[in-house]
N, C-alpha and C positions, 0 to 999 in steps of 0.2 A: 769522680764528679762529672756530671753531664755538661758538655759544652753548650752554652746558650747561643742561639743564632742572633745575629744583629737584627734589630727591629727599628722601625721609624719612630722616633720620639718627638713629641711636640715640644715647643719652647717651654710651655708650662711644666711638662714632665722633667725637662732638663733643669729648670730652675728648682724644682722640688728636690732633685738629687743633690744639687749644689747647696741648697739651704740645709738639707739634712746633714750633709758633710760639715758645713760651717758650724751648725748648732750642736754637733757631737764630737767636738775636738778634732776635726779634720780626720775622720776615720779613714781607713785604708780602702784601696780599690776593691779588694776581695769582699769586704764587708758591704760596700755599696752594691756590688754585683749581686750578692745573695739577697740583700734587702729589696732591691727593685727588679730582680730577675732579668738582668741585662748582662751581656757579656763583658768580661773584664777589659778587653781591648776598647770596646765602645765607651765604657765608663772612663777609661784613661783619656780618651779623646775629648770627652766632655770636660773633665777636670783641667786638661791642658788648655782648653778654650774658655775657661771660666770668665775672664774679663770680657771677651767678645759676646758671650751669652748674656751676661748681666747688662752690658751696654745696649744690646738689641732689645732687651726687656724694658729698660728705662726710657729709651728714646721713642718708643712707639706706644700709641694709646690703646689699641685693641688687639685681640688675639690673632685676627686674620693678618693685620699689618705686621705684628710681631713675628709670625711664622714666615711671612714673605721676607722680612728683613734678615731673619736668621738664615734662610736659604741663600740669600745673596752673600752672607758672610761665609757660609759653607762652600759656595761656588768659588769664592775668592781663594779659599784654602786649596781647592783643587787646582785653580789657575796658577797659584804660586808654586806648588809642588811640581806641577807639570812643566812649568818653565824651567825650574831647576834641573829636572831630569833631561829636558830637551837640550839645555846648555851643556850639561856634562856629556851627553851623547855626542853632540857636535864637536866638543873639544877633543874627543877621541877619533874624530874624522870618520864617524860612522854615518851612513845615509839614513835619513828618517823620512818616511812617507806620511801622507795624510792619514791613511787607515791605521798606521802604527801609532800616531798621536792619539787618535780616537780610542784605540784599544787601551792605551796606557791611561787615558782619562777615565775610562770605565773601571779599570782596576783600582785607581785612586778613589773613585766614588764608592766602590764596594768596600774598600778599607774604612772609609768614613761613614758607612751606613747610609749613603745617599741613594736609595733604591729608585728614586724618581728621576735621577740624572740621566739625560739622553745626550750622548756625544754625537749629535747629528751633523750633517754637512754644514748646516747653517751655523752651528756652534763652532765648528772647526774654522770656518771663514772669519768669524768674529775674533776667535783666539789668534788667528794668523795676523789680522789687521791690528789688534791690540798691541802685539809684540813685534810688529814690523818684520814678519816672516814671509818669505816668498819661496817658490819652487824653482830650484836652480839645477843646471847641469853641472856635474862634477867635472866631466871631461867629455869630449865628443868631437866628431869630425863632420864637416858639412859635405854632403854628397850630392851629386847631380846625375840626372838621367837624360840620355839622348832621346828626347821625346819623338823626334822624327823616325828614328829606328824602331821605337816601340809601336808607333802608329802604323808603320809599314808592315811590321810583323803581325799585328792584329788583323790586317786586311788579308794577309796570305794564309793565316792559320785555318780559317774555316774551309778553304778549298783543299787543304791537306787532310784534315781529319774527317772530311765528308766521305772519304773512301772507306772508312772503317766503322765497324759496329761500336756503339758507345762503350760497351763493356770491355772492348779491346783497346780503348784509348787511355793511356796512363800518363801521369805526371810524376816525375821522381826528382828529388833534389837531395843533395848532401849538405849537412849543416854541422856546426861545431857546438857542443854543449859545454860551455865553460862553467862547470858546476861550483867552482870556488870563487867566482867573481861576484862582487857586490853590485847593486844597482848603480847606474851612472847619474841618477838624479836624486835630489834630497830636498827636504824643507830646510831652509837656512835663514839666518838674519840677513836683511838686505845689504848691510855693510860688510858681510862676511865673505871672505874669499874661500871658495870650495876647492881644496886641493885633494887630488886622488893619490893613492899610493901606487906601488908597483903592482901591475895586474898579473895575477897567476895565469900561466899558460897551460895548466893542467886541464885536460878536456876529454870529452868522449866525442867520437865522430859518428854521426847518425845519418842513416839513409831513410828518407820519408818517401813513400810511394803509395799511390792510390789511383783507381780508375775513375772515370768521369761521373759514373753513377754510384760510386761508393759501395759497390757490391763485392768488391775484392780488395781488401786493404792489406797490402803486403807488409805494413808496419808491424803487424801482429807476429811476424815470424822473426825470431832473434837472429837467424842466420844472415839476415840482410843488414845487421848492424856490425860495424867494424869493431873488432875487439881492441880495447885500449888498455895498456898496462897501468894499473893504479896500485901503488904500494906493493909492487912485485907480482900482482895478480891481474889476469885478463878479465875484464868485465863486459858482459852484454847487458844492455838495458832492455 
């Protein structure tokens, strides 16, 4: 049997489906799907929201308002399911970013056949305010920089590099790539304490090097990366 794609149904069409089911002895999901050429999952969603759909139909006087009201009901379904997912994720002490919330909202909208739903930045801000969610640091350290030393070095540097061709002036630095460490910031409820777990020290040591006009990028050569044993093997990135 061919799988039917989800399609946008008007409130009138959903009422027709529910009325047909009610007038025919509460026929099954498969019968309704074949009758109205709608996917079984979408039919199941409609049946599970029977009360809300009829309520939206009764409370509003015209088709346009009815459709608007239904969209609000559908939006609240996404809101509730998303909040449940967010709460469970934070209970596991996992970090949740804004884009992650937006992507999850899009997935829920797709499940419910809400093709017009946009998980915009404005929507995210409203969701965050509705549920008292803020962006917090899980852990961190305050750092300070000696501004006098920095300013002094910036004055000396031009005189030093002025003696060389730009293609011969390189900047190199070593950094650690902690590939098993989670982000140190997350979306969280405002009254929630963000506790981090033990941080993995497994890492790769990387040397980054490039000249001032970017015509010779030494980062492309694996030999400049320090091999690090991971699971008994040495890895070059």
